[in-house]
N, C-alpha and C positions, 0 to 999 in steps of 0.2 A: 713223494710228491715231486721231487726234483726231476726224476727220470720221466715222469709223465709230461711235465712242462717242456723238457728238452724234445721229447718225441713230438709233441704238438707243434713246437717252433719249427722243428725240422720238417714236419709235414707241410707246413705253410710256406716256409722259405725255400725248401728244395725245388719245387717246380718252378717258382718265380726265378730262382738263380739259374736253373737250366734254360729257361726261356730267354733270359737276358744274355746268356753266353751264346746261344745259337743266333740271336739277332746280331750281336757283335761280330760273330764269325761271317754272317751273310754280308754285313756292311763292309767288312775289310777285304772280301774277295774281289780280286781283279778278274776281268774276263780273260779267259785263256786265248791267246792268239792262235789262229789257224795256221799251221805251217804251210809254207809255199802258197799262201793265199795272195792273189794279185789284187791290187786295189781296183775298185770299180771304175772302168774307163768310160768317159762321156763321149757321146757322138757329137758332131758339130751342131746338131739341132738341140743339144742339151739333154737328150734322153740317155739313159744307161745302156751301155752296150750289152750287158748281160740280159736286161729286159727285152731288148730288140731281138737278140738271139733266141730267147725263150719264146717270144711271140712267134717268130718265124718257124721254129720247130713245132710249135703247137698247130699252126696253120698247115704245115706240111703233114703232120700226123693226122689231121682231119681229112685232108685230101687222100692220103693213103688209106684211111679207114673207109672212105666212100669207095675207093677202088676195090677194097677187099669185098665190100658188099656186093658191087657189081659183078665181080669175078665169081663170087659164090652163087649168085643167082644164075649166072650163065652155066656154071657147072651143074647146078640142080636141073635146069632146063635141058641140058645136053644129055644127062643121065636118064631123064624121063623119056626122052625121044629115042635113046639108043637101044633100050631093051635090056633083057636080063643078063646076057653073057657078053655083051659088047661094051667096051670102054673106048671112046674115041681118043686119039692121040692128043688132040687139042685140049681135052679135059685134063690129061696128065700134065700138059704144059701149064695150064692155068693153075693147077694145085701147086706147082713149083713157084709160080709168080706169087701166089697167096703166102707161101712160106717166106719168100724173100721179103715181101711187104711187112709181114708180121714181125720178122727179125728187125727190120729198120725201125718200126714203131717202138718195139721193146727196147731197142738201143737208145732211142731218143728219150724214152720215159725214164730209163735208168740213169741217164747223165744229168 
C-alpha cells in the first residue's frame, strides 16, 4: 500500500512541480540584447526615424509596383501588335526595367 500511495502522490505533485519550475524559469529570463542594435533615433517632430524610413520605403515600393504594372501592360500591348516572330527592341528594354524594379522592391522588403 505504501508504494501505491507514493505513486499517487508523485502523479499529482510531478506535473505541478514541473509547471512551477517552468514558470520560475520564464520569470527569471532576461531579454537577450540584440548585438549592434542602435537605439531608436527620434526626428525633430518626435517620430521614430525607423518608422519614417519604413513608411518612405513602403511608399516607394508602391510606386515601383505601379510602374511594374504599367510596364507589363505596355509589353503585353507591344507583343500583341508585333506579331508572331518579331520582338521590338523597346520591349526587351522594358523587361530589363521590370527586372531592376523587381530587385529594388525585393531588396526593400528583405531589409
